[in-house]
C-alpha positions in Angstrom: 4.7 29.3 13.6 4.2 28.3 10.0 1.8 25.6 8.7 1.9 23.2 5.8 -1.5 21.9 5.1 -3.0 19.4 2.6 -6.7 19.0 2.2 -9.3 16.6 0.7 -7.1 13.6 0.1 -9.5 10.8 -0.8 -8.8 7.6 1.0 -11.0 4.5 0.8 -10.7 2.2 3.8 -12.6 -0.1 6.2 -13.5 2.2 9.2 -16.3 2.1 11.6 -17.9 -0.1 14.3 -21.2 -0.9 12.7 -21.3 -4.3 10.9 -22.2 -2.7 7.6 -19.1 -0.5 7.8 -16.9 -3.6 8.3 -18.0 -5.1 4.9 -16.6 -2.6 2.4 -14.2 0.3 2.1 -15.8 3.7 2.4 -14.5 7.1 1.3 -12.9 9.6 3.7 -11.5 13.0 2.9 -8.3 13.4 4.8 -6.6 16.7 5.7 -3.3 17.3 7.5 -1.6 20.4 8.9 2.0 20.4 10.2 3.1 23.3 12.4 6.8 24.0 11.9 9.3 26.7 11.2 9.9 27.0 7.5 12.4 30.0 7.6 15.4 27.8 6.8 13.7 26.4 3.7 12.7 29.9 2.6 16.3 31.1 2.9 17.9 28.0 1.2 15.3 27.1 -1.3 16.1 23.4 -0.7 13.5 20.7 -0.3 15.7 19.0 2.2 15.1 21.9 4.6 11.3 21.4 4.7 8.8 18.6 4.6 8.2 16.9 1.3 4.4 16.7 1.6 3.9 14.8 -1.7 3.8 11.4 0.1 1.6 12.4 3.1 -1.6 11.4 1.5 -0.2 8.0 0.6 1.1 7.6 4.1 -2.4 8.2 5.5 -3.9 5.7 3.1 -1.3 3.1 4.0 -2.0 3.4 7.8 -5.8 3.6 7.5 -6.0 0.6 5.2 -3.6 -1.5 7.3 -5.5 -0.7 10.5 -9.1 -1.3 9.4 -10.0 0.7 12.5 -13.3 0.6 14.4 -13.1 4.2 15.5 -12.1 7.1 13.4 -10.4 8.6 16.5 -8.0 5.6 16.6 -7.3 5.8 12.9 -6.4 9.5 12.9 -4.2 9.1 16.0 -2.3 6.3 14.1 -2.0 8.6 11.1 -0.6 11.4 13.3 2.0 9.1 14.8 3.0 7.9 11.3 3.4 11.5 10.0 5.5 12.6 13.0 7.7 9.5 12.6 8.1 10.0 8.9 9.6 13.4 9.3 13.4 13.7 10.2 13.8 14.9 13.8 15.5 18.1 12.7 12.3 19.0 10.7 9.8 17.4 13.0 6.6 19.6 13.4 5.7 21.0 16.8 2.2 19.6 16.2 0.3 17.7 13.5 -3.4 18.1 12.9 -5.2 15.3 11.1 -8.8 15.5 10.1 -11.2 13.2 8.3 -14.6 13.8 6.8 -16.6 10.5 6.9 -19.3 10.8 4.2 -21.4 7.7 5.0 -21.4 8.0 8.8 -25.0 9.3 9.0 -26.5 7.1 6.3 -26.2 9.7 3.6 -27.9 12.4 5.7 -24.8 14.6 6.3 -21.1 14.1 7.0 -19.1 13.7 10.2 -15.7 15.4 10.6 -13.2 14.6 13.2 -10.0 16.6 13.9 -7.2 15.4 16.2 -4.1 17.4 17.2 -1.0 15.5 18.4 2.5 16.6 19.4 5.7 14.5 19.1 5.7 13.8 22.9 2.5 11.9 22.5 4.4 9.0 20.8 7.6 7.0 21.2 9.2 8.4 18.0 12.8 7.4 19.1 11.9 3.7 19.4 11.1 1.0 16.9 7.4 0.7 17.9 6.1 4.2 17.6 2.4 3.4 18.1 0.2 0.6 19.4 -3.5 0.2 19.9 -4.7 -3.3 20.6 -3.3 -5.7 18.0 -2.4 -2.8 15.6 1.1 -1.4 15.7 3.3 1.0 13.7 7.0 0.1 13.6 10.1 1.8 12.1 12.2 -0.9 10.4 15.8 -0.8 9.1 18.3 -3.3 7.8 16.1 -5.0 5.2 17.0 -6.1 1.7 15.0 -4.9 -1.3 13.2 -8.3 -1.4 11.9 -7.8 2.2 10.3 -4.4 1.9 7.1 -5.4 0.1 4.1 -4.0 2.0 6.2 -1.5 3.9 6.0 2.3 3.5 9.3 3.9 2.5 10.4 6.8 4.8 13.9 7.5 3.6 16.7 5.3 2.2 17.0 2.3 4.4 14.1 3.2 6.7 10.5 1.9 6.3 7.3 2.1 8.2 5.5 -1.2 8.9 1.9 -1.3 9.9 0.8 -4.6 11.5 -2.5 -5.9 12.5 -2.3 -9.1 14.5 0.0 -10.8 17.0 3.5 -9.7 17.5 6.2 -11.3 15.3 9.8 -11.1 16.2 12.0 -9.4 13.5 15.1 -11.5 13.3 16.8 -9.1 10.9 16.6 -6.2 13.3 14.7 -6.8 16.5 14.9 -3.2 17.7 13.7 -1.9 14.3 16.2 1.0 14.4 19.9 0.8 13.7 
């Protein structure tokens, strides 16, 4: 099995359960590894036969900032769900590893690192709502006009990822989220 990895993507977000951590964004160093077969891409030389990793750091930042998670564990699981959902099913990794180094967790006296490993079967990737934890949810959305996509993360042409924190709102344009 092959592995595409990115390391040390700096993300600033609200994360943590302590009151002081809820007041301001703090830096995290995010890493991701995607386990997949890259032989077709090696043979064809085509980006469409592999994962375009250029947007993965921005995707992690989008999810972590939208969620303002209490636990790093919850934030990284949401990032793993988003990464798996963002990859076309034909290229979907067998597993995704997401790690974060939290610099301020020990009051400046060392770092904390958490690594989670998730597989596609851990999430409902074939449905509109791919991940939910409390009031936070990740949804795949289609059928929107250009004026309606502000605040959404583009996946492919006509497909966006929406991160929501708060009560459920019915999407009258596409209630299922997937067309």
